[in-house]
N, C-alpha and C positions, 0 to 999 in steps of 0.2 A: 504494500500500500504506500501511496505517496505521503511523505512526511508533511507536506504543505497543504494537503487537502483535509478539510474538516469532516470527519466521518460521524459527527454527532447528529447530522441532519440527513434527510433523504437526498437533498440536493448535493450535499458533500459526498455521499456514497455513490450517487450517479456519476459525479466527476471522477472519483477514484476508479469506478468501473470502466468509464470511457478511456481513461489513461491506461489502465491495465490491458484492455482489449487492443488499444492502439499499439502498445509495446509488443503484445503477443503476435501481432501480424506484421511487425516491422515498420509501423507507422506511429511512433511515439507522440507525434504532434497532431493526432487526429482531432479534427474540429467537431464541435457539437453537430453541425450540419452533416458532416461525413458519417458520424456515428449513427445519426438518425436514418440516413440513407441505408446504412448497413443493416439496421434493425427493420427497415421497411415502414417507418412511421414518419409523420409530418415533422419537419425540422422545427417549426415554431413551437409545437407542443413539447418536443424534447427539450428545447432551449429553456422554455418556461419552467419545466420541472427541474432542470439542472440549476437554473438561476434562482429557484425557490419562489417564483412568482405564482406558481400553481402546483397543485398536487399532480403526480403522474396519473395518467388515465389507465384504465384497466387494459386497454389495447397496448399501451406502452409497457406496462408491467409484464403482460403476456409475451410481447416481443423480446423483452430483455431476458426473460427466463428461457424462452425457446432458442434464442440466438446464442446466449452466453452460458446458459446452465446455472446462472446465479440463483442463490437461495432468495426467494422473495421475503422470507422471514428476516434475513439480514438486511435486505434493502429497505424494508418498511420499518422494522423495529430496531435495527442496529445491532 
């Protein structure tokens, strides 16, 4: 996990997940828009969730789980 990411919020955990996935595929500077495209979700919705201006939608949570295998318990509850 990135030392500079705040994992105490869903938004922070989304940021950590995006950074980890980017590193895993050799693209450590993957943008929010690129990650949303990888997930198959709208970039604006992903950005809003990662920036903490809205809660992640069920579609985003489902895409995150199916694409990355991440535990939704960790993502939502910490």
